[in-house]
C-alpha positions as CSV (number, residue, x, y, z in Angstrom):
1,X,88.2,-19.7,-28.2
2,X,86.2,-19.2,-31.3
3,X,82.6,-20.1,-32.5
4,X,82.4,-22.0,-35.4
5,X,79.0,-20.6,-36.8
6,X,78.9,-20.6,-40.6
7,X,75.3,-19.7,-41.5
8,X,71.9,-18.2,-40.2
9,X,70.6,-21.5,-39.7
10,X,73.4,-22.6,-37.3
11,X,72.7,-19.4,-35.3
12,X,69.0,-20.5,-35.0
13,X,69.9,-24.2,-33.9
14,X,72.7,-22.6,-31.4
15,X,70.3,-20.1,-29.9
16,X,67.4,-22.5,-29.5
17,X,69.6,-25.3,-27.9
18,X,69.1,-22.8,-24.9
19,X,65.6,-22.5,-25.5
20,X,65.5,-18.8,-26.7
21,X,62.6,-19.3,-28.9
22,X,64.3,-17.0,-31.7
23,X,63.3,-17.7,-35.2
24,X,65.5,-18.0,-38.5
25,X,63.5,-15.0,-39.6
26,X,65.1,-12.8,-37.2
27,X,68.3,-13.2,-38.9
28,X,67.0,-12.7,-42.5
29,X,68.1,-8.6,-42.6
30,X,71.4,-8.7,-40.6
31,X,74.6,-7.7,-42.3
32,X,78.2,-7.6,-41.4
33,X,79.2,-5.3,-38.7
34,X,82.2,-3.2,-38.5
35,X,85.2,-5.4,-37.5
36,X,83.3,-8.6,-37.8
37,X,83.3,-11.7,-40.3
38,X,79.8,-12.2,-41.6
39,X,79.7,-15.5,-40.0
40,X,80.8,-14.2,-36.6
41,X,78.3,-11.5,-36.7
42,X,75.1,-13.0,-36.1
43,X,76.1,-14.7,-33.1
44,X,77.8,-11.8,-31.6
45,X,74.8,-9.7,-32.3
46,X,72.1,-12.2,-30.6
47,X,74.5,-12.8,-27.6
48,X,74.3,-8.8,-27.1
49,X,70.6,-8.4,-27.9
50,X,69.6,-11.7,-25.6
51,X,72.1,-11.6,-22.9
52,X,69.3,-11.4,-19.9
53,X,67.6,-14.5,-21.7
54,X,70.9,-16.2,-21.7
55,X,71.6,-15.4,-18.2
56,X,68.4,-16.8,-17.1
57,X,68.4,-19.9,-19.1
58,X,72.0,-20.8,-18.3
59,X,72.4,-22.0,-14.8
60,X,75.9,-22.7,-15.2
61,X,77.9,-19.4,-15.0
62,X,80.9,-21.0,-17.0
63,X,78.9,-21.5,-20.0
64,X,77.9,-17.7,-20.0
65,X,81.6,-17.2,-19.5
66,X,82.5,-19.4,-22.6
67,X,80.1,-17.3,-24.7
68,X,81.6,-14.0,-23.4
69,X,85.1,-15.3,-24.3
70,X,83.6,-16.3,-27.9
71,X,82.1,-12.7,-28.0
72,X,85.3,-11.1,-27.6
73,X,86.9,-13.3,-30.0
74,X,84.3,-12.2,-32.5
75,X,85.4,-8.5,-31.8
76,X,88.8,-9.0,-32.6
77,X,88.5,-10.6,-36.0
78,X,90.0,-8.7,-38.8
79,X,87.9,-6.5,-41.1
80,X,86.5,-8.3,-44.2
81,X,88.1,-6.9,-47.3
82,X,84.7,-6.0,-48.8
83,X,83.4,-4.0,-45.9
84,X,83.2,-0.4,-45.9
85,X,83.0,1.0,-42.3
86,X,80.8,3.9,-41.3
87,X,81.7,7.4,-42.7
88,X,81.4,11.1,-41.5
89,X,81.8,14.3,-43.1
90,X,82.4,17.8,-42.0
91,X,80.8,20.1,-40.8
92,X,80.1,17.9,-38.0
93,X,76.5,16.7,-38.0
94,X,75.0,17.9,-34.6
95,X,72.5,20.1,-33.6
96,X,73.9,23.5,-34.1
97,X,72.0,25.9,-31.9
98,X,70.3,29.4,-32.8
99,X,72.1,32.0,-31.2
100,X,70.0,34.1,-28.5
101,X,70.6,37.4,-30.0
102,X,69.7,38.9,-33.4
103,X,70.3,38.3,-36.0
104,X,69.0,34.6,-36.3
105,X,71.8,32.3,-37.0
106,X,73.3,29.0,-35.8
107,X,76.6,28.9,-34.0
108,X,79.1,26.4,-32.3
109,X,82.8,26.9,-31.8
110,X,85.9,26.9,-29.9
111,X,85.2,22.9,-29.4
112,X,86.6,20.8,-26.4
113,X,86.6,16.9,-26.8
114,X,87.4,14.9,-23.9
115,X,87.3,11.1,-23.2
116,X,85.1,10.1,-19.9
117,X,83.8,6.9,-19.1
118,X,83.9,5.0,-22.3
119,X,82.5,8.1,-24.5
120,X,83.6,11.1,-25.8
121,X,82.0,14.5,-24.5
122,X,82.1,17.6,-26.5
123,X,81.5,21.0,-25.2
124,X,81.4,24.1,-27.6
125,X,80.8,27.7,-27.1
126,X,77.2,29.2,-26.8
127,X,75.5,25.8,-27.2
128,X,73.0,25.6,-24.2
129,X,74.4,22.4,-23.2
130,X,76.9,19.6,-24.7
131,X,77.0,16.4,-26.7
132,X,78.4,12.6,-26.1
133,X,79.1,10.0,-28.5
134,X,80.7,6.6,-28.6
135,X,81.9,6.6,-32.0
136,X,82.5,10.2,-33.1
137,X,79.8,10.0,-35.6
138,X,76.5,9.8,-33.9
139,X,76.1,12.7,-31.2
140,X,73.5,13.1,-28.5
141,X,72.7,16.3,-26.9
142,X,72.6,17.0,-23.1
143,X,70.8,20.3,-22.2
144,X,71.6,21.7,-18.8
145,X,71.5,25.2,-16.9
146,X,73.8,24.0,-14.0
147,X,77.1,25.3,-15.8
148,X,77.7,28.4,-17.9
149,X,77.1,26.6,-21.3
150,X,76.1,30.3,-22.7
151,X,79.6,31.4,-22.0
152,X,82.4,31.1,-24.7
153,X,85.1,28.6,-25.2
154,X,84.7,26.0,-22.3
155,X,87.1,23.4,-21.5
156,X,86.9,20.2,-19.7
157,X,89.3,17.4,-17.9
158,X,88.8,14.1,-16.6
159,X,90.6,13.4,-13.4
160,X,89.9,10.0,-12.0
161,X,86.0,9.3,-12.0
162,X,85.4,13.2,-12.1
163,X,84.8,15.5,-15.0
164,X,85.8,19.3,-14.4
165,X,84.3,22.2,-16.6
166,X,85.5,25.9,-16.7
167,X,83.9,28.4,-19.3
168,X,85.3,31.7,-20.2
169,X,84.7,34.8,-18.0
170,X,86.0,38.3,-17.7
171,X,84.3,38.7,-14.2
172,X,84.5,35.4,-12.2
173,X,85.7,31.9,-13.3
174,X,84.1,29.2,-11.6
175,X,85.2,25.6,-11.9
176,X,82.5,22.9,-11.7
177,X,82.6,19.0,-11.5
178,X,80.2,16.2,-12.3
179,X,80.7,12.4,-11.8
180,X,77.5,11.9,-14.2
181,X,77.7,14.3,-17.0
182,X,75.2,12.6,-19.2
183,X,72.5,13.6,-16.3
184,X,73.4,17.1,-16.8
185,X,74.2,17.7,-12.9
186,X,77.1,19.5,-11.8
187,X,78.2,20.9,-8.8
188,X,81.0,23.8,-7.9
189,X,84.4,22.6,-7.4
190,X,86.1,26.3,-7.0
191,X,83.6,29.3,-6.8
192,X,86.5,31.7,-7.9
193,X,89.7,31.4,-9.4
194,X,92.4,34.0,-8.8
195,X,91.8,35.6,-11.7
196,X,89.2,35.4,-14.5
197,X,90.3,33.5,-17.6
198,X,89.2,33.7,-21.0
199,X,89.6,30.8,-23.5
200,X,90.7,28.3,-20.7
201,X,92.6,24.8,-21.0
202,X,93.2,22.5,-18.5
203,X,96.1,19.9,-18.6
204,X,96.8,17.0,-16.3
205,X,100.5,15.8,-16.6
206,X,101.6,12.1,-16.1
207,X,102.8,13.1,-12.5
208,X,99.2,14.1,-11.7
209,X,100.2,17.9,-11.6
210,X,97.5,20.2,-12.9
211,X,97.8,23.4,-15.1
212,X,95.9,25.9,-16.6
213,X,96.3,27.8,-19.7
214,X,94.5,30.8,-21.2
215,X,94.5,33.9,-23.2
216,X,92.4,35.6,-26.0
217,X,93.5,39.0,-27.0
218,X,95.1,40.9,-29.9
219,X,97.5,42.6,-27.4
220,X,98.0,40.0,-24.4
221,X,100.1,36.6,-24.9
222,X,98.9,33.0,-23.9
223,X,99.2,32.4,-20.1
224,X,99.9,29.3,-17.9
225,X,100.1,28.4,-14.4
226,X,100.0,25.4,-12.2
227,X,96.8,24.8,-10.1
228,X,97.0,22.9,-6.7
229,X,93.9,20.7,-7.0
230,X,94.6,19.0,-3.8
231,X,94.2,22.4,-2.2
232,X,91.1,24.0,-3.7
233,X,92.7,24.5,-7.1
234,X,94.8,27.5,-5.8
235,X,97.4,29.0,-8.3
236,X,100.8,27.7,-7.3
237,X,102.8,30.9,-8.3
238,X,102.2,33.5,-10.8
239,X,101.0,33.1,-14.2
240,X,103.8,32.8,-16.8
241,X,103.6,34.3,-20.3
242,X,104.1,31.7,-23.0
243,X,103.4,32.9,-26.4
244,X,103.4,36.3,-27.9
245,X,102.8,37.1,-31.6
246,X,105.4,37.4,-34.3
247,X,103.8,38.9,-37.7
248,X,106.7,39.8,-39.2
249,X,107.7,36.0,-39.5
250,X,104.8,33.9,-39.0
251,X,102.5,34.5,-41.9
252,X,99.7,32.4,-40.3
253,X,99.5,35.0,-37.6
254,X,98.7,37.9,-40.2
255,X,94.6,38.7,-40.2
256,X,92.4,38.4,-43.2
257,X,90.7,35.5,-45.3
258,X,94.2,35.2,-47.1
259,X,96.7,36.8,-44.6
260,X,96.5,40.2,-46.2
261,X,95.5,42.5,-43.5
262,X,98.9,43.7,-42.6
263,X,97.8,46.7,-40.5
264,X,95.7,44.9,-38.0
265,X,96.9,42.9,-34.9
266,X,95.8,39.3,-35.0
267,X,93.7,37.7,-32.1
268,X,95.8,35.1,-30.4
269,X,93.6,32.5,-28.3
270,X,92.4,29.1,-27.6
271,X,95.2,27.5,-25.9
272,X,95.5,23.8,-25.8
273,X,98.1,21.5,-24.5
274,X,99.2,17.8,-25.5
275,X,102.1,15.6,-24.1
276,X,103.7,13.3,-26.5
277,X,106.8,11.3,-25.9
278,X,108.0,13.6,-23.3
279,X,107.6,16.9,-25.1
280,X,104.7,19.3,-24.6
281,X,103.0,20.7,-27.5
282,X,101.0,24.1,-26.6
283,X,98.6,25.1,-29.4
284,X,96.9,28.4,-30.0
285,X,94.5,29.9,-32.6
286,X,94.8,32.8,-35.0
287,X,94.6,35.6,-36.7
288,X,90.6,35.7,-36.1
289,X,87.6,33.3,-35.7
290,X,86.1,35.1,-38.8
291,X,88.7,34.3,-41.5
292,X,89.2,31.6,-43.7
293,X,92.8,31.4,-42.6
294,X,91.7,30.7,-38.7
295,X,94.2,27.9,-37.8
296,X,95.9,26.4,-34.9
297,X,99.7,26.7,-34.7
298,X,101.9,25.0,-31.9
299,X,104.9,25.8,-29.8
300,X,106.8,22.9,-28.0
301,X,108.9,22.7,-24.7
302,X,110.2,20.0,-22.4
303,X,108.4,21.7,-19.4
304,X,104.7,22.5,-19.4
305,X,105.3,26.0,-18.4
306,X,108.0,26.4,-21.1
307,X,110.2,28.0,-22.3
308,X,108.5,27.2,-25.4
309,X,109.8,27.4,-28.8
310,X,107.9,27.6,-32.3
311,X,107.6,24.2,-34.0
312,X,108.9,24.7,-37.6
313,X,105.9,23.0,-39.4
314,X,103.4,25.7,-38.5
315,X,100.2,26.0,-38.6
316,X,99.6,22.5,-37.8
317,X,95.8,22.8,-38.6
318,X,95.0,24.7,-41.5
319,X,92.2,24.6,-44.1
320,X,91.8,28.0,-45.7
321,X,89.6,26.6,-48.7
322,X,87.2,24.1,-49.5
323,X,83.3,23.8,-48.9
324,X,84.3,24.8,-45.1
325,X,87.3,26.8,-44.3
326,X,89.1,27.3,-41.1
327,X,90.6,24.8,-38.5
328,X,91.2,27.2,-35.6
329,X,90.4,27.3,-32.0
330,X,90.1,23.7,-31.1
331,X,91.4,20.7,-29.1
332,X,93.5,17.7,-30.0
333,X,92.5,14.5,-28.4
334,X,93.1,10.7,-28.6
335,X,90.3,8.3,-29.7
336,X,89.9,4.8,-27.9
337,X,92.2,3.2,-30.3
338,X,95.2,5.8,-29.6
339,X,94.5,7.9,-32.9
340,X,94.8,11.7,-32.4
341,X,92.1,13.9,-33.8
342,X,91.9,17.7,-34.0
343,X,88.5,19.3,-33.6
344,X,88.7,22.8,-34.9
345,X,86.4,25.8,-35.8
346,X,85.0,26.6,-39.2
347,X,83.8,30.0,-40.3
348,X,80.8,31.1,-42.1
349,X,80.7,34.7,-40.6
350,X,78.1,36.0,-43.0
351,X,75.0,36.5,-41.2
352,X,77.3,37.5,-38.3
353,X,81.0,37.3,-37.2
354,X,80.1,34.3,-34.9
355,X,78.3,32.3,-37.5
356,X,80.6,29.3,-37.1
357,X,80.8,25.3,-37.2
358,X,82.9,22.3,-36.1
359,X,85.2,20.4,-38.2
360,X,87.0,17.0,-37.1
361,X,90.3,16.2,-38.7
362,X,92.9,13.2,-38.2
363,X,96.0,14.1,-36.5
364,X,99.6,12.7,-36.4
365,X,102.9,12.9,-34.8
366,X,105.8,11.9,-37.2
367,X,109.1,10.2,-36.4
368,X,110.6,13.4,-35.6
369,X,107.7,14.3,-33.3
370,X,106.3,16.9,-35.8
371,X,102.6,17.6,-34.9
372,X,100.3,17.8,-38.0
373,X,96.9,17.5,-39.1
374,X,95.5,16.2,-42.4
375,X,92.9,18.6,-44.0
376,X,93.3,17.6,-47.5
377,X,89.7,16.6,-48.4
378,X,88.7,17.4,-45.0
379,X,85.1,17.9,-46.0
380,X,84.8,14.8,-47.9
381,X,83.5,11.6,-46.3
382,X,86.1,10.0,-43.9
383,X,85.9,6.7,-42.3
384,X,85.8,6.5,-38.4
385,X,88.5,3.8,-37.9
386,X,88.1,1.1,-35.4
387,X,91.7,0.3,-35.0
388,X,94.9,2.4,-34.9
389,X,95.8,4.0,-38.1
390,X,99.2,5.4,-39.5
391,X,98.0,7.4,-42.1
392,X,95.0,9.2,-43.8
393,X,95.0,6.8,-46.7
394,X,93.4,4.2,-44.1
395,X,90.5,6.4,-43.5
396,X,89.8,8.0,-46.8
397,X,87.2,5.8,-48.8
398,X,88.0,7.5,-52.3
399,X,84.6,8.9,-52.6
400,X,84.7,11.8,-54.8
401,X,82.6,14.8,-55.2
402,X,80.2,14.4,-58.0
403,X,77.9,17.6,-57.6
404,X,80.5,20.4,-58.2
405,X,79.2,22.9,-60.5
406,X,76.5,20.6,-61.5
407,X,73.2,22.1,-62.9
408,X,70.2,22.5,-60.4
409,X,66.7,22.9,-61.2
410,X,64.5,24.5,-58.6
411,X,60.9,25.2,-57.7
412,X,61.6,28.7,-56.9
413,X,64.6,31.1,-56.3
414,X,65.3,34.4,-54.8
415,X,67.0,36.4,-57.5
416,X,70.0,37.0,-55.4
417,X,70.3,33.6,-54.1
418,X,70.1,31.3,-57.2
419,X,70.4,27.7,-57.4
420,X,74.0,27.7,-58.7
421,X,75.1,28.5,-55.1
422,X,74.3,24.8,-53.9
423,X,76.9,23.4,-56.0
424,X,79.7,25.9,-55.8
425,X,81.6,24.2,-52.8
426,X,81.4,27.4,-50.7
427,X,79.4,27.2,-47.5
428,X,79.2,31.2,-47.4
429,X,76.8,31.1,-50.5
430,X,73.4,29.3,-50.7
431,X,70.1,29.1,-52.8
432,X,67.0,30.3,-51.1
433,X,63.4,29.0,-52.6
434,X,60.8,31.8,-52.5
435,X,59.2,30.2,-49.6
436,X,59.4,27.6,-46.9
437,X,56.4,25.7,-47.9
438,X,55.9,22.3,-48.4
439,X,57.0,21.1,-52.1
440,X,59.7,23.7,-52.7
441,X,62.4,21.4,-54.4
442,X,65.9,21.1,-55.8
443,X,66.9,18.6,-58.5
444,X,70.2,18.0,-59.2
445,X,71.7,16.7,-62.4
446,X,75.0,14.7,-62.3
447,X,75.2,14.8,-66.1
448,X,75.4,10.9,-66.3
449,X,74.7,8.0,-64.3
450,X,77.5,7.8,-61.7
451,X,77.5,5.5,-58.5
452,X,76.6,7.4,-55.3
453,X,77.6,6.6,-51.9
454,X,76.5,9.3,-49.6
455,X,74.8,12.7,-49.8
456,X,75.1,16.0,-47.5
457,X,72.5,18.5,-47.3
458,X,73.7,21.6,-45.8
459,X,70.7,24.1,-44.9
460,X,71.2,27.6,-44.8
461,X,68.0,28.9,-42.6
462,X,67.3,31.8,-44.8
463,X,65.3,34.5,-43.0
464,X,64.7,32.8,-39.8
465,X,63.6,34.5,-36.7
466,X,64.7,31.8,-34.3
467,X,66.4,32.8,-31.1
468,X,68.0,30.0,-28.7
469,X,67.7,26.4,-28.5
470,X,64.0,25.3,-28.9
471,X,62.1,22.3,-29.1
472,X,60.3,20.9,-32.5
473,X,62.7,22.4,-34.8
474,X,63.1,20.0,-37.7
475,X,64.4,20.1,-41.3
476,X,62.0,17.6,-42.9
477,X,62.3,16.6,-46.4
478,X,62.4,13.8,-49.0
479,X,65.2,12.7,-50.8
480,X,65.0,10.8,-54.3
481,X,67.1,9.6,-57.2
482,X,66.4,8.6,-60.8
483,X,68.4,7.5,-63.8
484,X,66.2,9.1,-66.3
485,X,64.6,12.0,-64.5
486,X,61.1,10.5,-64.7
487,X,61.1,7.5,-62.6
488,X,62.0,8.0,-59.3
489,X,63.2,5.9,-56.3
490,X,63.0,7.0,-52.7
491,X,66.6,7.5,-51.0
492,X,65.7,8.8,-47.6
493,X,62.4,9.6,-46.1
494,X,62.9,12.6,-43.5
495,X,59.3,13.6,-43.6
496,X,59.0,12.8,-39.9
497,X,62.5,13.6,-38.7
498,X,62.7,14.6,-35.2
499,X,66.5,15.7,-35.1
500,X,67.7,19.5,-35.6
501,X,70.7,18.6,-37.8
502,X,71.2,21.3,-40.3
503,X,74.4,19.6,-42.0
504,X,72.6,16.3,-42.6
505,X,75.3,13.5,-43.8
506,X,73.6,10.3,-45.1
507,X,76.0,7.2,-46.1
508,X,73.6,5.1,-48.3
509,X,73.0,1.4,-47.2
510,X,74.2,0.6,-50.6
511,X,75.5,2.4,-53.3
512,X,72.9,3.6,-56.0
513,X,73.4,4.1,-59.7
514,X,71.7,7.4,-60.6
515,X,71.9,10.7,-62.5
516,X,69.4,12.9,-60.9
517,X,68.7,13.5,-57.1
518,X,65.9,15.6,-55.8
519,X,65.2,17.0,-52.5
520,X,61.8,18.1,-51.7
521,X,60.9,20.0,-48.6
522,X,58.2,18.9,-46.1
523,X,59.2,21.4,-43.2
524,X,61.7,23.9,-42.3
525,X,62.4,25.1,-39.0
526,X,61.5,28.7,-39.8
527,X,62.1,31.0,-42.8
528,X,62.6,29.8,-46.5
529,X,63.7,26.6,-47.8
530,X,67.6,27.1,-48.2
531,X,70.6,25.0,-49.3
532,X,74.1,25.9,-49.2
533,X,75.6,22.8,-50.3
534,X,73.7,20.0,-52.1
535,X,76.9,17.7,-52.0
536,X,76.9,14.1,-53.5
537,X,79.8,11.7,-53.2
538,X,80.7,8.6,-55.0
539,X,82.5,7.4,-58.2
540,X,82.2,9.0,-61.6
541,X,82.4,7.1,-64.8
542,X,85.1,8.5,-66.6
543,X,89.1,8.6,-65.7
544,X,91.1,10.5,-63.0
545,X,92.9,13.5,-64.6
546,X,96.4,13.7,-65.6
547,X,99.4,14.5,-62.9
548,X,100.4,18.0,-62.9
549,X,104.0,18.1,-64.3
550,X,105.0,21.7,-64.3
551,X,105.1,23.8,-61.3
552,X,106.4,27.3,-60.6
553,X,107.1,28.6,-57.0
554,X,108.0,32.3,-56.7
555,X,108.8,33.7,-53.1
556,X,107.9,37.2,-52.8
557,X,111.3,39.0,-52.2
558,X,109.7,41.8,-50.2
559,X,108.0,39.6,-48.0
560,X,109.1,36.0,-47.6
561,X,106.0,34.9,-45.7
562,X,104.3,34.8,-49.4
563,X,104.8,32.3,-52.3
564,X,103.0,32.4,-55.7
565,X,102.4,29.2,-57.4
566,X,101.7,28.7,-61.1
567,X,101.0,25.1,-62.7
568,X,99.8,23.9,-66.0
569,X,96.1,22.8,-66.0
570,X,95.6,18.9,-65.7
571,X,93.4,17.8,-68.5
572,X,89.8,16.9,-66.9
573,X,90.8,18.0,-63.5
574,X,88.2,20.0,-61.4
575,X,90.5,20.7,-58.5
576,X,93.8,20.5,-57.2
577,X,95.3,19.8,-53.7
578,X,98.7,21.9,-53.1
579,X,100.6,19.8,-50.6
580,X,103.5,21.8,-49.1
581,X,105.9,21.8,-46.1
582,X,109.4,22.6,-44.9
583,X,111.0,19.3,-46.4
584,X,110.4,17.1,-49.1
585,X,109.2,14.5,-46.9
586,X,107.1,16.8,-44.6
587,X,104.4,18.1,-47.2
588,X,101.8,18.3,-44.1
589,X,99.8,21.4,-45.1
590,X,97.4,21.6,-47.9
591,X,95.8,24.5,-49.8
592,X,92.8,23.5,-52.0
593,X,91.4,25.2,-55.0
594,X,89.0,24.3,-57.8
595,X,89.4,25.2,-61.5
596,X,92.1,27.8,-60.8
597,X,96.0,27.3,-62.0
598,X,97.7,29.8,-59.8
599,X,97.5,31.0,-56.1
600,X,99.2,33.2,-53.7
601,X,99.8,31.6,-50.2
602,X,100.8,34.1,-47.4
603,X,100.8,31.9,-44.3
604,X,104.3,30.7,-44.5
605,X,107.1,31.0,-42.0
606,X,109.5,33.7,-43.4
607,X,112.5,32.0,-42.0
608,X,112.1,28.6,-43.7
609,X,112.7,27.1,-47.3
610,X,109.5,25.4,-48.6
611,X,108.7,22.5,-50.9
612,X,105.4,22.1,-53.3
613,X,103.6,19.3,-55.3
614,X,100.1,19.4,-56.5
615,X,97.7,16.8,-56.7
616,X,95.0,17.0,-59.3
617,X,91.4,15.5,-58.8
618,X,88.0,15.2,-60.3
619,X,84.8,13.1,-59.8
620,X,86.8,10.0,-60.9
621,X,89.4,9.9,-58.7
622,X,93.0,11.8,-57.6
623,X,96.4,11.7,-59.0
624,X,99.5,12.6,-56.9
625,X,101.6,15.4,-58.2
626,X,104.3,14.6,-60.8
627,X,106.8,16.8,-59.2
628,X,108.2,18.5,-56.1
629,X,109.5,22.1,-56.3
630,X,111.2,24.3,-53.8
631,X,110.8,28.0,-52.8
632,X,113.7,28.9,-51.0
């Protein structure tokens, strides 16, 4: 069944046939919605919006059923070729809470995402509550004091119509449950587990057997045990040791931003488990949450409690460079379309070691059952898919970074925090104005007129004294654009903004051709007006760089966990994505650099051969690597 609606006037006559008294004017500003043909969108929109009127007006239930069938057929129409779906950009744009202790800084880390009753529920450390979303883009916060949301590394699991919650504790681990988490109401399911657990993860197998995994230590391993949830969630047997560190072989387990602190023991933590085609994938985080190398690796087994063996491709979620770095201690989950996603922890760790954010990345299983995560362009805009996808190319819109190292003029600046820090693609550095007063501003010059599709403003909260989650904390500002620097057009009026989002990502309704962008402060939550990243995405007006043709890869003979790469500069390239892996057709890992033409990677598995290719990119596009080289 399909509605033959061809234009807005047809919608008008259709709806007024049922005496809905809706004018043609109501349809003037409608535009195609994701997954709809334009001619189908209008009728679907109005059936949803005026469902109650339709039910009252139509006495015959069969006619309303016909409308619903038509609505369903609208929703399954193929996506129009010219439509660009909604995008998101890391760090995830949520209300990161200020910590309750000094120094004043924001934090969210160790995320768990579960699907429950038609929406995603997101839990994170020290957040005073949790978030929910229907699309992985817009998140709504739920504040509650009925569960320990001030503890670290919470986990959750949906069992039938109930959601269970467990947080870290060294004293007493209490399991909670809720049938309506959006209300913030929770009850105790089990007052005290047999032993207190830190960094817990719950897993329900296909046979409805429930398991608990945990561990967070630079000494102890990752543990697992079966729970009898039919009998008060009691342990069934003794906990099993599942994963130990092996820094002689596993470069990703060596501490340090670049895995250089060989005399330190790594922190192994953040267990999470998935099952795919009969294989269990037990992931864990290391080597420490404060390091850029913070990543998630994975072991595999045919049984939930092992024995486990290390997956050859590791770490499976790794992002040591870029605007945001780190992809460790997270969870891997399916969306409503069957796509896998990995949500992990990104490090800042400047004001405090636990100053952290969240990042979302697409994850996949290849034909051999290898789990991997795509982090290349992991902090560029990414489409939230409305169907099952097979690769990252389906959700990367091709919007490039236009703001890298571009000139910024500011109203004022603290000497040690200059304007250039806004465009250096490093979240750990930031510009700060001399005050938090209204009319402090920053004006970005792209160098020439370019097509702008999205802007991300990352605020840094310099010299704040805020502690804890408080009401009426807002970043309020005006965003304008100009082609000549004299005549300005308003892009976004956030002067009355009522959300506390410090990584504000804005996809524009229409692309804008401009050279200058200006952000003017209206109000800050506290402290100085400060920005760590004034990031602009779109398409430049030049050509993409040349392919990298010559690459040298040299394995360190004294430490096979290390490889040094050298390559020839590619013309107008501003950056490079080093794609590498354990086979020519498994180049799943990525290491991004800007401008440099040499890098040492120290996160390899010492026992495996590796293959490398280097993709060049600039503000005009990207070019795949011309050669693949090996490092035996």
